[in-house]
N, C-alpha and C positions, 0 to 999 in steps of 0.2 A: 540396450535401448536408450539409456540416458545419454550416451556419447553422441548418438545420431541426432537425438532431439536437441541437445545442447548446441551442437554444431549448426543445426537448422535455424535456431532462434538467436544465434550469435552471443549467447549469454556469457560464455567463458571469456570472450573478447572484452565484454563490458566489465567483467570482474577483474580482468587483468589491468584494465584502465582505472580501477579503483571504485567502480560503480557497483556496489553490492547491496544497495538498499539502505545504507547507513543514514540515520536521521529520519527514516520513514516509519511511522507508527501505523500498525494494521490492527483493527478491531476484528475479532473472529467470533462468530456465533455458530455453534454446531448443534447437533441433535440433543434433546433433553436427556440427561443421564450419562452423556459422554464425559469422560474426564481423563486427565493425564497425571502421571507421577512426575513432579518437577525434576527428580533426579535423572530422568531420561532426556532432559534438555539443558544439562549443565553446559555452560559456555555460550548459550544463546540468551537473548534478552526477552524474557517472558514476564509480563506484568499481570498480576491477579488482583483486580479491584474487588470491592465488596460484592458487586453484582455478578462477579464471575467466580466466586469462591467455591461454588458447587462443581466447577470443572477441574478441581485439583484434589487428588487423593493419593496418599502414599501407597505404593504397591498397585496402582491402577493398571489394568491390562493395556496393552498397546493396540488399541482399537481404532475406531473411526477418527476421533479427534487427534490421536497421535499421528495418523497418516495425513490428515488435513494440514497440521502444522508443519510436518516435514515436506509436504508439497510446496508450501510457501518458502521454507528455508532452502530448498534445493535450488531455488532461483534467486532469492533475496536473503542470503545468510546473515546479513547484519541488520535486518529490520527489527523493530521492537514490536512484539506481538502482545496485544491486550486481550485476555480471555473474557468474553462478555456473556451475560446471561440475563435472566429476568424477562420482562415484557419488551416488545418493540419500542414502546415509548421510553422505557428506561435505558435501553442500550443505544438508541439513536440519540438521546439527550447526552449520554456519556460521550458519544462521538463528538458532539458539538462542544460540550464543556471542556473537553481535553484536546480539541483540535486534532483528532486522529486523521491521518492522511487517506487511509483506505479502509473501507468496510467490506469484509468478505464473509459471506453467509453460505453455509453448507447444509442447510436444512430447508424443508419445504414450507416453513411458516411464512405467512404473507399477511398483508394488511392493505386497507384502502381508506381508512378514516382520515378526516381532515387534519387531525393533530400530527399523525405520522407523515402524511403527505407534506405538511408544512416543514417538518423536521428534515425530510429528504431535501427539499429545496434549500433549506438553510445550509446543509452540509455541502451541497454543490456550490452555493454562493461563496463558501469559504475556500474554494479551490480543491475540495476533497472528492473522493471517488467512491461510488457504491457498486459492488460486484455481487452477482448472484449466479448460481448454476442454472442451466435451462431445465434440469431434470432429465430423467431417463425414461425410456419407453415404458419400463415396468412401473413407473410412478403414475402412469395414466396420462401422460402429456406434459407439456411445458408448465412449470410452476408459475403461479400468478405473477410474481414479481418480475419475471423475465419479460412480461408484456408491458412493463412500465418504462417509459422513456428516461426515467431518472437512473436506471440501473444499466451497467454493462452486463448483458446476459451471455454466459459462456457455455458452449457445448463442448464436445470432446472429439478428438481426432487421433490418428495414429499414422506412423510413417510406413509406407510400403515402397521398397526400392527407392528410398529417399524422397518420395512424394507423399504429402499429407492427404489422407482420405478420412471421411466421416466415419466415426465408430457406429456400428450398426445399432447400438442401443441408444445413441444420442438423439434426443428429440429435435426435429426441425420440421417445419411445415410451411405453408404458403403465407402465413402471417408474419409481419415484420417483428418477430420476437427475439430470435437469435441474433446477437450482434457479431459474434466471432466464435471460433473454435480454438482450443488449446489442448495440450496433451495430458492424459492420465496414464495409469499403469507405469508409474515411474519407480525407479529403484531408490530406496531410502535405507537408512540404518535400521537394523532390526533390534537394536538395543543390547545385543549380545556379542557385538564385534563383527557381525556379518551383515548381509544385505537382505532386504525383502522388497516386495512391490506394494505400492499403495492400493493396487486393485483398480478395476475400471470404474468409471463413473464421473459424471460432470461435477460431483461434489469434491473431486480431487483436481480436475482440470481448472476449475474456477480459482481456487486458492493458489495454484501454481502460476496462473496468469497474474494474480495479485503480486506475487513475489517478483515476477519479471517486470511488471509495470513499476514497481518500487525502484528498480535500478534506473529507469529513465527519469522518474520524478526526482531522484537524488541528483542526477546530472543536470536536470533543468534548474533546480534550486541553486546548485553551486555556480552555474553559469549566469543566472539571471538575478539571484538574490531574492527570489520570491517563488511562490508556488505557481504552477501553470493554472490558467483559468479553465473552466469546463470546456469552452470553445477550443482552446489550445490542446487540451487532452483529447478531445474528440477528433481533432484534425490529425494529430499524431497517430491515433488509433486507426483512423481510416486509411492513412497513408502507408501503414505497415502491416497490412493483412495480406498474406500470400494466397495465391489461387489454389484451390483444392480440386481433386480429381472427381468432381461430380458435375455433370453438365449443367450449365446455367447458374452455378453457385460459385461466386467469387466475392472479392471485397466490395464490389459495387452493389451487390444484392445483400451484403451483410453476413456472408457465410465464409469469409476467409479465415485463415489461421494466423493468429497474431505472432509477430516476431520482431525483435529489435533490429534496427538497421545496422549494417556493418560500420565499425568505427575506423575511419581512414587512418588515424594516427592514435593508437591506443596508449602511447606513452604520455601520460598526463603532464609529466615534468617538462615536456617539450612544448606545452601549450603556452601561448603568450601570457605574460603576467597580467593579472587583472588590474584595472585602474581604480579599484575600490577595495575596502576591507569587507570581510563577510563575518557577521556576528550571528551565531545560532543560539537561540535560547529555547527552553522548554517550560511550559506552564507548570508551576509547582516546584521547580528545581532552581536552586541558587547557583548551579554550575552551568556555565555556558561554554561556547567555543568561539574563539576569535581567530580567524585565518588558520584553523586547524590546531590551535593550541588552547589549553584550558583557560577559561576566563571566569573568575569569581565575581558573582553579583552581590550587591548589598542586600537585595531582597528578591525572592522568587517572583517571576512574572505571574499575573493573574488574568483571568478572563472576566470582563465586566461588560454586560450588554452585548455579548457576542464579539467583543474586541479584546485582543491581547494587550494588556497594560504592562509596560516596562518602566521601571523607575528612571526619571530624567538623569540622575547622576550616573547610573549605569550606562545609559545611552550616550551621554556626553563623554564619559571617560573612554568609551570604545572608539571614539573618533579623535582621541588625543587631547580632549579638553578636561575641565574640572570645574567644581563649584567655586566661584570667586567670593560670593558673600550670600548670607541669608538673613533677612530681616523678619524676626519672629512676630513683630507687631503688625506689619503690613502683609505678612506671609508672602514676601517677594524674594525670589532667588535670582542671582545674577551668575551666569555661566561664562567661563572663559573658553573660547573655541579657537582652533587654529585658523589663521587668516586665510580666506579663500583667495587663491591667486587669480588675477585677471586673465581672461582668455587671450 
């Protein structure tokens, strides 16, 4: 099953080009009581903040959360996953404070209060993405968040003779709630050296979609030096939903199956050289990346009033400059910068 799905959404081609979700941080919220054993995710980047500590337990069974995380990693193997818990206010604020790129929720919890609605808008304004499953028929219908325009709501599909069709359990109705479909019932490691399936459900298709979207977001950032805006993400999303085998349901109505476009030249080393350097930093870390090489910072970046603050010396050094002088009385710094050539 995985081979056909991976070929359909072109993910192996993107991975071969180096786009594996590297640099993308995904916040994950799952059912209350679900937890993982960190030993099952050796080699992957899993962050456990204080609000997510209940999601980790030595010897935990390989249950729902285990399958959710491997659904992400099947498509975005190099993403950084943050396990979140607590109240919606707490984990949405964590998303903001730590500038997480993607929020993926696989539980039916929902909210409509002004505080959380404001947090959602702030997350989108930062160029980040909110993803929710649509829910299954057995859940009694679409979960509430799927009806909010701030979320990408993802249903489930399967391939039949190479063509995607809607899973019979996947909720969809005449209301504009489902944005697109993706695949569940994926093969993942069973933790014993073999393979298992995630099982069916939109709570697995949604995180798998998150892993796939992370590959595109990595490529966008590397090519543009910034995150895509919500408008740019929505346009890419709308342009890359494939028609499904249900009458009157396609990407125009919001019921297509998301896939990455084919890469015409997957060999990234053949791409034209950028005319600029690319500095990547993470809030709270004094280790950065400059044009693919480690770059030590004097101080870790911080978030202040919703903005990422990077030390001037670190920024100047990254472009080949340095501090020329510092006047402690007037608190004035003079920086030496490379002379800009005239056009």
